[in-house]
C-alpha positions in Angstrom: 27.4 54.1 13.2 26.4 55.6 16.6 24.9 59.1 16.5 27.4 61.8 17.0 30.4 59.4 16.6 32.9 60.7 14.0 35.4 58.5 12.4 38.6 59.9 11.0 40.2 57.5 8.6 42.9 57.9 6.0 44.3 60.8 8.0 47.7 59.0 8.6 47.1 59.6 12.4 47.9 57.0 15.1 45.0 55.1 16.6 44.8 54.1 20.3 43.0 50.8 20.8 42.1 49.2 24.1 40.3 45.9 24.5 39.5 43.6 27.4 39.2 39.9 27.7 35.7 38.4 28.0 34.4 39.2 31.4 37.8 40.7 32.2 39.1 37.3 32.7 42.9 37.0 33.0 43.4 35.1 29.8 46.7 36.8 29.2 48.3 36.1 32.6 50.7 33.4 31.4 53.8 33.9 29.4 52.6 31.4 26.8 49.3 33.2 26.3 51.1 36.6 25.9 53.5 35.0 23.5 50.6 33.6 21.4 49.0 37.0 21.4 52.2 38.7 20.3 52.7 36.2 17.5 49.2 36.7 16.3 49.5 40.5 16.6 52.6 40.4 14.4 50.9 38.2 11.8 47.9 40.6 11.6 50.3 43.6 11.6 52.2 42.2 8.7 49.0 41.2 6.8 47.3 44.7 7.1 50.6 46.7 6.8 50.2 48.9 9.9 53.0 50.0 12.2 52.8 49.1 15.9 54.2 52.1 17.7 53.5 50.8 21.3 51.6 48.1 23.1 51.0 46.9 26.6 49.7 43.4 27.3 48.2 43.0 30.8 46.5 39.9 32.2 43.0 41.0 31.3 43.4 43.8 28.7 45.6 45.2 26.0 46.5 48.7 24.8 47.8 49.3 21.3 49.1 52.4 19.5 49.0 51.7 15.8 49.2 53.5 12.4 46.5 53.1 9.8 46.9 50.2 7.5 48.9 50.8 4.4 46.8 48.3 2.4 43.5 49.5 1.1 40.4 47.6 2.3 39.2 47.0 -1.3 42.6 45.5 -2.2 42.5 43.2 0.8 39.0 42.0 0.0 39.9 41.4 -3.6 43.0 39.5 -2.6 41.1 37.4 -0.1 38.4 36.6 -2.7 41.1 35.6 -5.2 42.8 33.3 -2.7 39.5 31.7 -1.8 38.8 30.9 -5.4 42.3 29.6 -6.0 41.8 27.0 -3.3 38.5 25.7 -4.8 40.4 23.8 -7.5 42.4 22.0 -4.8 39.2 20.7 -3.1 37.8 18.8 -6.1 
């Protein structure tokens, strides 16, 4: 963690997230690209159990206002580990 950077988690506050596309390229300029982003965002939102209060998708960047995830990280890792081992039997 960077010196002087404080992280406030498990406070039930909203988090504002902004990210840009690689080299600020307009990867989200088309309707199909934005639709794919929204579908993926919904899948991730459902998986982690956070609320999406607001979002803006622009051609080269995105703004999100989200809640903290309802699912505990340890529970997520345990569940993912369990699913990974369940699928090992199918491979043989």
